C-alpha positions in Angstrom: -46.7 26.6 16.5 -50.0 28.0 17.8 -50.8 27.0 21.3 -54.1 27.3 23.3 -54.5 29.0 26.6 -57.4 27.3 28.6 -58.4 29.7 31.3 -61.1 28.8 33.9 -62.4 30.3 37.2 -61.7 28.2 40.3 -63.3 30.1 43.1 -64.0 33.7 43.8 -61.2 35.8 42.3 -59.1 32.8 41.5 -58.3 31.4 38.1 -56.3 28.6 36.6 -54.8 28.1 33.2 -53.4 25.3 31.0 -51.3 25.7 27.9 -51.8 23.0 25.2 -50.5 22.3 21.7 -52.6 20.0 19.6 -54.4 18.7 22.7 -51.2 17.9 24.5 -50.7 19.7 27.9 -47.5 21.7 28.0 -47.8 23.4 31.4 -50.3 25.0 33.8 -50.7 27.0 37.0 -53.5 27.8 39.4 -54.4 30.4 42.0 -53.9 33.5 39.8 -56.0 36.5 40.6 -57.3 37.5 37.1 -57.8 36.3 33.6 -55.1 38.8 32.6 -52.6 37.3 35.1 -53.2 33.9 33.5 -52.5 35.3 30.0 -49.3 37.0 31.2 -48.1 33.9 33.0 -49.0 31.6 30.1 -47.2 33.9 27.6 -44.1 34.1 29.8 -43.8 30.3 29.8 -43.8 29.9 26.0 -40.7 28.8 24.1 -39.4 30.1 20.9 -41.5 27.7 18.8 -44.7 29.4 19.6 -45.8 32.2 17.3 -49.4 32.7 18.6 -52.0 31.5 21.0 -55.7 30.9 21.0 -57.3 32.3 24.2 -60.2 30.2 25.6 -62.1 31.2 28.7 -64.5 28.6 30.2 -64.1 26.6 27.0 -65.0 29.4 24.6 -62.3 30.6 22.2 -62.3 34.4 22.0 -59.5 34.8 19.5 -56.0 33.9 18.2 -53.3 36.4 19.0 -49.7 36.9 17.9 -47.2 36.7 20.8 -46.5 40.4 20.6 -50.2 41.2 21.0 -50.4 38.9 24.0 -47.6 40.8 25.7 -48.7 44.3 24.8 -52.4 44.2 25.2 -53.1 41.4 27.7 -55.7 43.5 29.6 -57.7 44.1 26.5 -57.4 40.4 25.4 -58.6 39.3 28.9 -61.6 41.7 28.8 -62.5 40.4 25.3 -62.3 36.8 26.5 -64.6 37.6 29.4 -67.1 39.6 27.2 -67.2 36.9 24.5 -67.9 34.1 27.0 -70.5 36.1 28.8 -72.3 37.0 25.5 -72.3 33.3 24.4 -73.5 32.1 27.9 -76.3 34.7 27.8 -77.4 33.7 24.3 -77.4 30.0 25.3 -79.5 30.7 28.4 -82.0 32.9 26.6 -82.3 30.2 23.9 -83.2 27.6 26.6 -86.0 29.7 28.0 -87.6 30.5 24.6 
């Protein structure tokens, strides 16, 4: 199964995540100090049925990653999620002002 990690900012330097499978919530947590911490915690909670996860930050999916990748390069995946979301938000904002 491929799950989705929904990661969102809460307040300054605080994040929350929710893990879903086909729209059904599996588990969640809040109050983590980084996007990477959310990815690590979400990965640690996965059972043997999961083979990969889609990572979404602020509702924008940045990629689908095999479990081994999530564990080995969580910092890079977190940075990619942040950059992807920022780029899309910037494009949306510049499109509104045109």
